[in-house]
C-alpha positions in Angstrom: 103.1 134.5 -16.2 104.9 131.2 -17.5 105.5 128.2 -14.9 107.9 125.6 -15.2 108.5 122.5 -12.5 110.7 119.8 -12.1 111.0 119.7 -16.3 112.9 117.2 -17.3 114.0 116.7 -21.2 116.3 113.5 -22.4 117.4 114.2 -26.1 119.2 111.0 -27.7 119.8 109.6 -24.2 121.0 112.7 -22.2 118.7 114.7 -19.9 119.5 117.7 -21.2 117.0 119.6 -18.1 117.4 117.9 -15.0 114.5 119.2 -12.7 113.8 122.7 -13.7 111.5 124.6 -11.5 110.5 128.8 -12.2 108.3 130.9 -12.1 108.4 133.4 -15.4 106.4 137.2 -14.5 108.3 140.5 -15.8 110.9 140.4 -17.3 113.4 137.9 -17.0 116.7 136.3 -18.5 118.1 132.7 -18.5 122.1 133.5 -18.9 124.4 131.1 -19.3 126.9 129.5 -21.6 126.1 127.2 -25.1 125.1 124.0 -24.5 123.3 124.9 -20.8 119.8 124.1 -22.0 118.6 127.4 -22.0 117.1 126.8 -26.2 116.2 123.4 -24.8 113.7 124.5 -21.9 112.0 127.2 -25.0 111.6 124.3 -27.1 109.8 122.2 -23.8 107.9 125.8 -23.0 106.3 126.1 -26.8 105.6 122.0 -26.9 108.5 121.3 -29.6 110.5 119.1 -27.3 108.7 115.9 -25.5 109.6 116.9 -21.3 108.5 115.6 -17.6 107.2 117.8 -15.2 104.4 120.5 -15.2 104.2 124.0 -17.8 101.3 125.9 -17.4 101.1 129.7 -19.2 98.8 132.1 -17.6 97.3 129.0 -15.1 96.3 126.9 -18.2 98.3 123.7 -19.3 100.3 124.0 -22.6 97.9 121.6 -24.3 95.2 123.8 -23.4 96.8 127.1 -25.4 97.5 125.5 -28.6 96.4 127.5 -31.6 95.5 130.0 -28.9 96.4 133.9 -30.3 97.7 136.5 -27.8 99.5 134.2 -25.3 102.2 133.0 -26.5 104.8 134.1 -28.7 108.7 132.9 -29.6 111.7 133.7 -32.1 112.2 129.8 -32.3 113.0 129.3 -35.7 110.6 126.0 -36.2 107.3 127.6 -35.5 108.1 129.9 -39.2 108.3 126.9 -41.1 105.0 127.6 -41.9 105.1 127.8 -45.9 107.4 127.4 -49.1 107.1 131.1 -49.5 108.9 134.5 -49.7 110.1 135.7 -46.4 107.6 138.6 -46.8 104.7 136.4 -47.7 105.1 134.4 -45.0 105.6 137.8 -42.3 102.0 138.5 -43.5 100.7 135.0 -43.6 102.3 134.3 -39.9 100.5 138.1 -38.8 97.7 137.1 -40.3 97.5 133.1 -37.9 99.0 135.2 -35.2 97.1 138.3 -35.0 100.5 140.6 -35.1 101.0 143.7 -36.7 102.8 143.1 -39.8 103.9 147.0 -39.9 105.0 147.0 -36.8 107.3 143.8 -37.3 108.6 145.6 -41.2 109.9 148.8 -38.5 111.3 146.8 -36.1 113.3 145.1 -39.1 114.1 148.3 -40.9 115.9 149.3 -37.2 117.7 146.1 -37.6 119.1 146.5 -40.9 117.3 144.1 -42.8 114.9 145.4 -45.3 111.2 144.9 -47.2 112.8 144.7 -50.3 114.7 141.7 -49.2 112.8 139.6 -47.5 110.2 140.4 -51.1 113.0 138.0 -52.7 114.5 135.6 -50.5 112.5 133.3 -48.5 112.9 132.1 -44.7 116.3 129.9 -45.0 117.4 131.8 -47.9 118.0 134.2 -45.4 121.4 134.9 -43.5 121.5 133.0 -39.8 121.3 136.7 -38.1 118.9 137.7 -40.9 116.5 134.9 -39.6 117.2 136.0 -35.9 115.8 139.5 -36.8 113.6 138.6 -38.8 111.8 136.0 -36.3 112.1 138.3 -33.5 110.5 141.5 -34.7 107.6 139.0 -35.3 107.6 137.7 -32.0 107.1 141.1 -30.4 105.3 142.3 -33.3 102.6 139.6 -32.6 101.7 141.8 -28.8 101.8 138.1 -26.6 101.5 138.1 -22.7 104.5 135.8 -23.1 107.4 136.0 -25.2 110.0 133.9 -25.4 113.4 135.0 -27.0 116.2 132.7 -27.9 119.1 134.5 -28.2 118.0 137.9 -29.8 120.9 139.2 -30.4 122.9 137.5 -32.0 125.0 138.7 -34.7 123.7 142.4 -34.3 126.2 145.3 -33.8 126.5 147.0 -30.7 123.9 150.1 -32.8 120.9 147.7 -33.2 121.8 146.0 -29.7 120.6 149.2 -28.4 118.0 149.6 -30.5 117.0 146.1 -29.4 116.8 146.2 -25.9 114.6 149.8 -26.4 112.0 148.1 -27.6 112.4 145.2 -25.3 112.2 147.8 -22.2 108.8 149.1 -24.1 106.8 145.6 -24.3 103.7 145.7 -22.3 104.1 142.2 -21.6 105.9 138.8 -20.1 109.4 138.5 -22.1 111.6 135.8 -21.0 115.1 135.9 -22.8 117.8 133.7 -23.0 121.7 135.0 -23.8 125.6 134.1 -23.1 126.3 137.8 -23.6 127.1 139.3 -20.1 126.7 143.0 -21.0 123.1 142.5 -20.8 123.2 142.6 -17.3 124.8 146.5 -17.1 122.3 147.3 -20.0 118.8 145.9 -18.3 119.2 146.0 -14.7 115.4 145.9 -13.3 115.0 142.6 -14.8 115.7 138.9 -12.9 117.8 136.2 -13.8 117.4 132.8 -14.2 121.6 131.2 -14.6 121.6 128.4 -16.7 124.0 125.2 -16.1 124.6 122.3 -17.5 120.2 121.4 -17.6 119.7 123.2 -14.1 118.5 127.0 -13.0 119.5 129.0 -10.2 118.3 132.4 -9.7 116.0 134.4 -10.1 118.7 136.9 -8.9 118.6 140.9 -10.3 120.3 142.1 -12.9 121.7 144.8 -11.2 123.2 142.9 -8.4 124.4 140.2 -10.6 126.1 143.0 -12.8 128.4 143.6 -9.8 129.0 140.3 -8.8 132.4 138.4 -8.8 133.3 134.7 -9.2 135.6 132.7 -7.0 136.0 129.0 -6.5 134.1 127.3 -4.1 131.7 127.6 -2.1 130.8 131.3 -0.8 128.7 131.9 2.7 126.4 134.8 1.4 127.0 134.4 -2.3 124.1 135.2 -4.8 124.3 132.0 -5.8 126.7 129.0 -5.8 127.0 127.1 -8.7 128.0 123.1 -8.9 129.6 121.9 -12.7 130.9 119.0 -14.3 134.6 121.4 -14.0 133.9 122.0 -10.8 132.6 124.6 -7.8 131.7 128.5 -8.2 130.3 131.6 -6.3 129.1 134.5 -7.5 129.6 137.3 -4.9 129.2 141.2 -4.6 132.2 143.0 -4.0 134.6 139.8 -4.4 138.3 139.7 -5.1 137.6 137.1 -8.7 136.6 138.0 -11.9 134.0 139.9 -12.8 131.2 138.5 -14.6 130.9 141.3 -16.8 134.3 141.5 -18.0 133.8 137.6 -19.4 131.5 138.7 -22.0 130.2 135.4 -22.4 129.2 132.7 -19.7 131.2 130.0 -22.2 134.6 131.4 -20.6 133.4 129.9 -16.8 134.8 126.7 -17.8 137.5 128.5 -18.5 138.3 129.6 -15.4 138.1 126.5 -13.9 139.9 124.2 -15.3 143.0 126.7 -16.4 142.9 129.4 -13.2 145.1 130.4 -10.8 143.6 131.4 -7.3 144.4 134.0 -5.1 142.8 136.2 -2.3 139.2 134.0 -3.2 139.2 134.8 -6.5 141.0 134.1 -9.8 143.2 136.7 -11.3 
């Protein structure tokens, strides 16, 4: 279980996280547009950026789990710049340090289209962005940690490989919190809990199955699943509404396009 309370992060003088509080127990999705603070939240939880507020993992302060194995794993790339060696050597080195299963990692990488031969030829930073993400995601899941943070794990995967990764996430025996801006995950993982991220704040949790059938309407709506304030305006997510279906947006980056350029009709956008 991961608990954050009144979490605030400033980067370059700007407040990126603005008093975020949440409990991640079970399977969670942090869903929001690019630039909403999703990755910064994960970096704070893993101790990669300074923060104010409280972070606990399995009831222990973050500083107490530093160096512990089997507690917290992530696919954030910063964690994997351990040594200037070939990616395959890095996989085995990390497995030794973190108690991960290298065979499980290699099997998952094969399913995601990354061969052991390729890993033996190139260093981590010489891999493509999509391959690096697959590499770190596979290692995080192979760690068997009780808590796993996955930053945009579906990035640059084709549809077939996304389906394979969804199956792996469903089977994982532990807490998984992943972030993404892609709305198709709501239908793929309907039993997961969702926190919506906008401009450094979190809204929720809301069951993914409910959000999959939600529509976006302008302004504050009574009985809404969530009412979200943004710099471009306020909108509500409602069940059975006549606005734009959330899943039809494909990515939450389009919310701002709706807020700034759409016409309003019958309580929702057309």
